[in-house]
C-alpha positions as CSV (number, residue, x, y, z in Angstrom):
1,M,-60.1,-24.3,104.9
2,T,-58.5,-27.7,104.0
3,A,-55.2,-27.8,102.9
4,P,-56.2,-29.2,99.3
5,R,-58.3,-25.7,98.8
6,N,-55.4,-23.8,100.2
7,R,-53.2,-25.3,97.5
8,A,-55.8,-24.4,94.9
9,Q,-55.8,-20.9,96.1
10,Q,-52.2,-20.9,96.0
11,A,-52.2,-21.8,92.3
12,A,-54.6,-19.7,91.3
13,V,-52.9,-16.6,93.0
14,E,-49.6,-17.8,91.4
15,F,-51.4,-17.9,88.1
16,I,-53.1,-14.9,87.9
17,T,-49.8,-12.8,88.9
18,R,-48.1,-14.5,86.1
19,H,-50.7,-13.8,83.7
20,R,-50.6,-10.4,85.2
21,S,-47.0,-9.9,84.0
22,E,-47.2,-11.8,80.9
23,R,-50.8,-10.8,79.2
24,L,-51.0,-7.2,80.2
25,E,-49.9,-5.7,76.9
26,A,-52.1,-8.4,74.9
27,L,-55.0,-7.7,77.2
28,T,-54.3,-3.7,76.9
29,D,-54.6,-4.1,73.2
30,R,-57.8,-6.2,73.2
31,L,-59.3,-4.0,75.2
32,V,-58.5,-0.5,73.3
33,K,-60.0,-2.4,69.9
34,A,-63.0,-3.2,71.7
35,I,-63.4,-0.1,73.0
36,E,-62.5,1.9,70.0
37,N,-64.7,-0.6,67.5
38,E,-67.7,-0.8,69.9
39,N,-68.1,1.6,72.2
40,P,-70.0,5.2,70.6
41,G,-68.4,7.6,73.0
42,Y,-64.9,6.7,72.0
43,Q,-65.4,6.6,68.4
44,D,-64.0,10.1,68.2
45,S,-60.3,9.9,68.5
46,I,-60.4,13.4,68.9
47,R,-62.4,13.6,71.9
48,V,-60.3,10.4,73.6
49,P,-56.7,10.3,71.7
50,H,-55.7,6.7,70.9
51,D,-52.5,7.3,73.6
52,D,-54.4,8.2,76.5
53,L,-57.0,5.3,76.1
54,R,-54.4,2.6,76.0
55,L,-52.7,4.0,78.9
56,S,-56.0,4.3,81.0
57,C,-56.6,0.5,79.8
58,H,-52.8,-0.7,80.4
59,D,-52.9,0.6,84.1
60,N,-56.8,-0.2,85.0
61,I,-56.3,-3.9,84.0
62,D,-52.9,-3.8,85.6
63,R,-54.4,-2.7,88.8
64,V,-57.6,-5.4,88.3
65,L,-55.7,-8.2,88.2
66,Q,-53.3,-7.1,91.4
67,M,-56.5,-6.5,93.2
68,L,-57.7,-9.9,92.2
69,A,-55.0,-11.9,93.1
70,E,-55.2,-10.4,96.5
71,A,-59.2,-10.9,96.3
72,I,-58.4,-14.9,96.0
73,S,-55.5,-14.6,98.5
74,G,-57.9,-13.7,101.0
75,A,-56.0,-10.3,101.5
76,P,-58.3,-7.2,103.1
77,S,-60.2,-5.8,100.9
78,R,-59.0,-2.1,99.9
79,D,-60.3,1.1,101.4
80,H,-61.5,2.9,98.5
81,T,-59.5,6.0,99.2
82,D,-56.3,3.4,98.4
83,A,-53.6,4.9,96.0
84,I,-54.7,1.6,93.6
85,F,-57.8,3.1,92.7
86,E,-56.1,6.1,91.7
87,P,-55.6,4.8,87.9
88,A,-59.7,4.4,88.0
89,R,-60.1,7.6,89.3
90,Q,-58.0,9.2,87.1
91,T,-60.1,7.9,84.3
92,G,-63.1,9.1,85.5
93,R,-61.9,12.5,86.0
94,R,-60.6,12.6,81.9
95,R,-63.6,11.4,80.4
96,A,-65.9,13.9,82.3
97,E,-63.4,16.4,81.5
98,Q,-63.2,14.9,77.8
99,G,-67.2,15.1,77.6
100,V,-67.4,10.9,77.4
101,P,-70.8,9.7,78.7
102,L,-70.5,8.3,81.8
103,D,-72.5,5.4,80.7
104,D,-69.9,4.5,77.7
105,V,-67.3,5.2,80.6
106,L,-68.4,2.3,83.1
107,R,-69.5,0.6,79.5
108,S,-65.5,0.1,79.0
109,F,-64.8,-1.5,82.4
110,R,-67.5,-4.1,81.8
111,F,-65.6,-4.7,78.5
112,G,-62.5,-4.8,80.2
113,G,-63.9,-7.5,82.9
114,R,-65.5,-9.7,79.8
115,I,-61.9,-9.8,78.0
116,I,-60.2,-10.6,81.2
117,W,-62.0,-13.0,82.4
118,D,-62.2,-14.8,78.6
119,D,-58.2,-14.5,78.6
120,L,-57.8,-16.1,81.9
121,I,-59.9,-19.1,81.2
122,E,-58.0,-19.5,77.8
123,H,-55.1,-19.3,79.2
124,G,-55.6,-21.0,82.3
125,R,-57.8,-23.9,81.4
126,D,-54.8,-26.9,81.9
127,V,-53.5,-24.6,85.0
128,L,-56.2,-23.3,87.1
129,P,-57.9,-26.0,89.6
130,P,-61.3,-26.5,88.7
131,E,-62.8,-25.9,92.0
132,V,-61.3,-22.4,92.1
133,V,-62.4,-21.1,88.7
134,P,-65.9,-20.0,89.9
135,E,-64.5,-17.7,92.7
136,I,-62.1,-16.3,90.1
137,G,-65.1,-15.2,88.4
138,T,-66.8,-14.1,91.3
139,R,-63.9,-11.9,92.5
140,L,-63.2,-10.8,89.6
141,W,-66.6,-9.1,88.9
142,E,-66.3,-7.8,92.8
143,V,-62.8,-5.8,91.8
144,V,-64.5,-4.5,88.5
145,D,-67.6,-3.3,90.2
146,Q,-65.8,-1.7,93.2
147,T,-63.2,-0.5,90.3
148,S,-66.3,1.0,88.7
149,A,-67.8,2.6,91.7
150,E,-64.3,4.7,92.1
151,V,-64.7,6.0,88.2
152,A,-68.1,7.2,88.5
153,S,-67.2,8.7,91.9
154,A,-64.5,10.9,90.5
155,Y,-66.6,11.4,87.2
156,H,-69.2,13.0,89.5
157,H,-66.6,15.0,91.5
158,Y,-65.5,16.7,88.5
159,E,-69.2,17.4,86.9
160,R,-69.9,19.1,90.4
161,S,-66.4,21.0,90.5
162,A,-67.0,22.5,87.2
163,V,-70.4,23.1,87.7
164,R,-69.3,25.2,90.8
165,A,-66.4,26.5,88.5
166,D,-69.1,27.0,86.0
167,E,-71.5,29.0,88.3
168,R,-68.5,31.3,89.9
169,R,-67.9,32.3,86.3
170,R,-71.2,33.0,85.6
171,A,-71.6,35.1,88.8
172,M,-68.1,36.9,87.7
173,L,-69.8,37.9,84.7
174,W,-73.2,39.0,86.2
175,E,-71.5,41.5,88.5
176,G,-69.0,42.8,85.9
177,V,-72.1,43.6,83.3
178,L,-74.1,45.0,86.1
179,S,-71.4,47.2,87.9
180,G,-70.6,48.6,84.2
181,R,-67.0,46.9,84.1
182,T,-67.4,46.2,80.3
183,G,-65.2,48.1,79.2
184,Q,-62.3,45.3,79.5
185,P,-61.1,43.6,76.4
186,G,-62.7,40.5,75.6
187,F,-65.3,40.8,78.2
188,I,-68.3,42.2,76.5
189,A,-67.9,38.9,73.9
190,E,-67.2,36.4,76.8
191,A,-70.4,37.8,78.9
192,A,-72.7,37.3,75.7
193,R,-71.8,34.3,74.8
194,V,-72.0,32.7,78.5
195,L,-75.4,34.7,79.2
196,D,-76.6,34.0,75.8
197,L,-77.3,37.4,74.9
198,P,-76.5,39.7,72.2
199,V,-73.9,42.1,72.4
200,E,-75.5,45.2,70.3
201,D,-79.6,45.0,70.8
202,D,-81.5,47.5,72.7
203,Y,-82.3,46.4,76.4
204,V,-84.4,46.7,79.1
205,V,-83.5,45.8,83.0
206,A,-86.0,44.1,85.3
207,V,-86.1,44.0,89.2
208,S,-87.9,42.7,91.8
209,A,-87.5,41.6,95.3
210,E,-88.9,38.5,94.7
211,L,-89.8,36.3,91.3
212,D,-90.4,33.0,89.6
213,I,-87.2,32.9,87.0
214,P,-88.8,30.2,85.5
215,L,-91.9,32.0,85.0
216,A,-90.3,35.2,83.7
217,Q,-88.4,33.3,81.4
218,S,-91.6,31.9,79.9
219,R,-93.3,35.2,79.8
220,L,-90.6,36.9,78.3
221,S,-89.8,34.1,75.4
222,P,-90.1,36.0,72.7
223,H,-86.9,37.9,73.6
224,A,-83.7,36.8,74.4
225,S,-83.2,37.1,78.4
226,A,-81.0,36.0,81.0
227,W,-82.2,36.1,84.9
228,V,-80.1,35.9,88.1
229,D,-81.0,35.6,91.4
230,R,-78.9,37.9,93.7
231,A,-78.6,38.4,97.5
232,D,-80.7,41.3,97.1
233,A,-82.8,41.0,94.1
234,V,-83.8,39.0,91.0
235,V,-82.5,40.8,88.1
236,G,-83.3,40.1,84.3
237,V,-81.6,41.3,81.4
238,I,-84.2,41.6,78.6
239,A,-82.8,42.0,74.6
240,L,-85.9,43.8,72.6
241,R,-86.8,42.6,69.2
242,E,-88.8,45.5,68.3
243,P,-87.5,48.9,68.3
244,C,-89.8,50.0,71.8
245,A,-90.2,48.1,74.5
246,N,-93.8,47.6,74.3
247,E,-94.2,44.0,74.3
248,A,-91.6,43.6,76.8
249,T,-93.3,46.1,79.0
250,A,-96.7,44.3,78.8
251,A,-95.2,41.1,79.7
252,L,-93.4,42.2,82.8
253,R,-96.7,43.9,83.6
254,R,-98.5,41.0,83.3
255,L,-96.0,38.9,85.4
256,A,-95.9,41.7,88.1
257,A,-99.7,41.0,88.3
258,V,-99.3,37.1,88.9
259,P,-101.2,36.5,92.6
260,P,-100.3,37.6,95.0
261,G,-98.8,40.4,92.7
262,R,-95.1,41.7,93.3
263,L,-93.2,45.2,92.3
264,V,-91.0,45.0,88.9
265,G,-88.7,47.9,88.5
266,V,-88.1,48.8,84.6
267,S,-85.3,50.9,83.2
268,G,-85.5,52.9,80.1
269,I,-84.2,51.7,76.8
270,V,-80.4,51.2,77.0
271,H,-78.2,50.3,73.9
272,G,-76.2,47.0,74.0
273,L,-74.8,44.8,77.0
274,A,-72.3,47.9,77.9
275,G,-75.1,49.7,78.8
276,V,-76.9,47.5,81.2
277,A,-75.2,49.1,84.2
278,D,-77.1,51.8,83.5
279,G,-80.3,50.0,83.0
280,Y,-79.9,47.9,86.4
281,R,-79.1,51.5,88.3
282,Q,-82.3,52.9,86.5
283,A,-84.5,49.5,87.7
284,L,-83.3,49.8,91.1
285,L,-84.4,53.2,91.2
286,A,-87.2,52.5,90.0
287,L,-88.1,49.9,92.2
288,R,-87.0,52.2,95.6
289,A,-89.2,54.8,94.0
290,R,-92.5,52.6,94.0
291,A,-91.4,50.6,97.5
292,G,-94.4,49.1,99.4
293,S,-96.6,49.0,96.7
294,S,-97.0,46.3,93.9
295,G,-97.1,46.1,89.9
296,L,-94.6,47.7,87.1
297,S,-92.9,50.9,88.1
298,R,-91.2,52.3,85.2
299,Y,-88.1,54.5,85.4
300,D,-89.4,57.0,83.1
301,E,-92.3,57.5,85.1
302,C,-90.8,57.7,88.5
303,L,-87.9,60.3,87.4
304,P,-88.7,62.9,90.3
305,E,-88.2,60.3,93.0
306,A,-85.2,58.9,91.1
307,L,-83.6,62.3,91.2
308,L,-84.2,62.8,94.9
309,L,-83.4,59.0,96.0
310,T,-79.8,59.9,94.3
311,S,-79.7,63.7,95.9
312,P,-80.5,63.0,99.5
313,E,-79.0,66.1,100.5
314,I,-81.2,68.3,98.3
315,A,-84.3,66.2,99.0
316,D,-83.5,67.3,102.4
317,D,-83.4,70.6,101.8
318,L,-86.6,70.7,99.9
319,V,-88.3,68.9,103.0
320,R,-87.2,71.5,105.4
321,M,-87.8,74.7,103.4
322,W,-91.5,73.4,102.5
323,L,-93.0,71.2,104.9
324,D,-90.7,71.3,107.9
325,P,-93.3,74.1,109.0
326,L,-96.1,71.9,108.5
327,L,-94.6,68.9,110.0
328,A,-94.1,70.7,113.6
329,L,-98.5,71.2,113.9
330,P,-100.2,68.3,115.8
331,P,-100.2,65.3,113.6
332,A,-104.3,65.9,112.9
333,E,-103.6,69.1,111.1
334,A,-100.2,68.5,109.8
335,R,-101.9,65.4,107.9
336,D,-105.0,67.5,106.5
337,L,-102.6,69.9,105.3
338,L,-100.5,67.2,103.6
339,R,-103.3,65.7,102.0
340,T,-104.6,68.9,100.7
341,L,-100.8,70.0,99.1
342,R,-100.9,66.4,97.4
343,A,-104.2,66.7,96.0
344,W,-103.9,70.2,95.1
345,V,-100.5,69.2,92.8
346,A,-101.9,66.4,91.4
347,C,-105.1,68.6,90.2
348,G,-102.5,71.1,88.6
349,G,-103.5,73.8,91.0
350,S,-107.4,73.5,90.6
351,T,-109.0,73.9,93.9
352,V,-112.3,72.4,92.9
353,R,-110.8,69.5,91.6
354,T,-108.5,69.4,94.7
355,A,-112.0,69.6,96.8
356,K,-113.6,66.9,95.2
357,A,-110.3,64.5,95.8
358,V,-109.6,65.3,99.1
359,P,-112.8,65.8,99.9
360,C,-114.1,69.0,101.2
361,H,-115.5,72.1,100.3
362,R,-113.7,74.5,97.8
363,N,-112.9,77.3,100.7
364,T,-111.6,74.8,102.9
365,V,-109.3,74.0,100.3
366,I,-108.6,77.4,99.8
367,N,-108.1,78.2,103.6
368,R,-105.5,75.6,104.1
369,L,-103.3,77.0,101.3
370,R,-103.3,80.5,102.9
371,R,-102.5,78.4,106.2
372,V,-99.6,76.6,104.5
373,A,-98.4,80.0,102.8
374,Q,-98.2,81.7,106.2
375,L,-96.3,78.7,107.9
376,T,-93.7,78.4,105.2
377,G,-93.8,82.2,103.9
378,R,-94.3,80.8,100.0
379,S,-96.9,82.1,97.7
380,L,-99.0,79.4,96.3
381,A,-100.9,81.1,93.5
382,D,-103.8,79.6,92.0
383,D,-103.1,77.1,88.8
384,A,-99.1,77.1,89.6
385,P,-98.2,74.8,91.9
386,P,-94.4,75.4,92.4
387,V,-92.2,72.7,91.4
388,E,-90.4,73.0,94.7
389,L,-93.5,71.9,96.3
390,D,-94.1,69.3,94.3
391,L,-90.7,67.8,94.8
392,A,-90.9,68.4,98.2
393,L,-93.8,66.1,98.8
394,R,-92.2,63.3,96.5
395,A,-89.1,63.7,98.6
396,L,-90.7,63.3,102.0
397,A,-92.5,60.3,100.3
398,T,-89.1,59.1,99.7
399,R,-87.1,59.5,102.8
400,S,-88.5,56.1,104.0
401,L,-87.1,54.2,101.1
402,R,-83.6,55.5,101.2
């Protein structure tokens, strides 16, 4: 670099440094006015108060002029973590918090670059060496771009943090609704607001091990609903728009039938968000009661299994008293007796219908029933299957579901 060029640079640095000291307040006023008059995102003074905007403009112009002087002097570029960018980062965070669109924030920085440039040319016309003016323009926009990048980075960081905080809050509200912590003051109102659900409507709760949530929302779209993908299952809370759950149940049944098919447990009708925890418990029991199958499992259609799943000791006692003697037999004989008993109970004690269902001869059914009575010491009267036997058979089926 030649000596005259060095002198030109030095003159430019001295001018910019003096300009920064003498023109900072005037530049700030011009930029604030331009932003408030021309930038849509800032025309609501409640969103960005005047004093807030002015402080941001003042500090960022100051830093831009400082970095411009450094760039002209040949100083190394500042690392993006340098404290000199803190006003820019603070602007990005604040505007994200205030809800100003990022495009409008960056537009303000372009306004600032233009105003600084115009002011430098106006006041440096008779001071700045002509050969250094193009470099000042180039360096100025490099500094503005670098500063704008820090604004955008801070803005996005705040957005990501806000999303994570919102997700954590939603997760906490979901846990509260599903676990029954709805008696806390203000909890129901906040949960209803955040999850966009009514407080007092009737609900059904749906649970499935795997479910396409957008598809579920679409299929249940006539109803207000909220869905969450938990570690163990997808849960849907559906506000009913009719006195009964027929329409919602039909939609859930169609959803369960979507290939390749899935099992969906559905609760009975519960009242209000405060009742959703009971509905969630019911839906889980309905899901467990029909595990291994597909389709819709309604709580009110599998109450015996639900009872046995919630009372495992009683379930084991029923199996012990009614079925253990059969289970001790050779597998083939035990299998025939259990199949016959299930058919006999399902047929309401009719040996004729049982014979068709197994299938076998009616006398075979009668002989097998006598064999069961002999092994268990319990009477199996025609046309009257004992309730305890029905429960014992269901209990045996639910053992693998616990």
